[in-house]
N, C-alpha and C positions, 0 to 999 in steps of 0.2 A: 708557865705562861711565857717566860723569857725565851724558851726554846722556840715556841711558836712565832714570836716576834722575830727571832733570828732567821727562821725559815722564810718568813714573809719578806724581810728586808734583803736577805740573800737572793731571793727570787727576783725582786725588783732591781737589784744591782745587776744581776745577770741579764735580765730583760733589757735594761737600759744600755748595757754594753752592746747587746745585739742590735738595738735600734741605732746607736751611734755609729757602729761599724757597717750597718746595712747588711749584716749576715745573720742567719738564724743559728741558734745554738741547737745542735742535735739533742734530742731527748725531751723536747718540749719544756714543761714546767720543771721537771726534775733536772734537766740539763741547765736551765737558768739558775736554779738553786745551787747546783754544783759549781757552775761558773762564778756565781756570786761569792760563794765560800772560798773557793780556790783563789779567785781574784783578790778578795779581801786579805787573805793570808799573804799572797805574793806582793800586793801593794803595801801592806804593813811591813813586810820584811825589807823591801827595797826603799820605800819612801818614808816609813815611820808612821806614827799615829797623830797626824796633824789634821786640822779642820774639824768640822762638826762630827759628833759621834751619835749614832742611833743604834740601839740594840747591840752594842758592843762592836759595831763596825765604824771605823773612821771613814766617812763617806767618800771623800775625794780620792784617797789612795786606793780604796776598794774598787771604785769605778775604773780608775786607770789600770789597776791590776786585772780586773775583769775584761777590759778591752783587750789587753795583751793575751789573756787566756782565750778569748773568742777568736782572735786573729790566728793564734797558733793552732787551735782545734780546726778552724776552717781550712788552713793550709794543709794540715794532715789529712783531713777528709777529702779535699780536692785531689791530693796526690794519690790517695787510695783509689778514688774513682777513676783517675787517669790510668793507673796501672791495671785495673781490673778488666 
């Protein structure tokens, strides 16, 4: 059951990062979950585990990390479209 909660919270974090940046995460729901997990890992690595924790995610560092991930993925996708 905790894995299911982690997927849901990871998807919400990825979706929220896309809403904050105004950019869509490629891959829909799966892309949001991946952005949430990678963002949580990156945010925890750089910022530590401070703030409220839900389903094993420190929410504030996870959202900040997911925003960075969404911006990086958007820049890469935009560069690939420009070169194609």
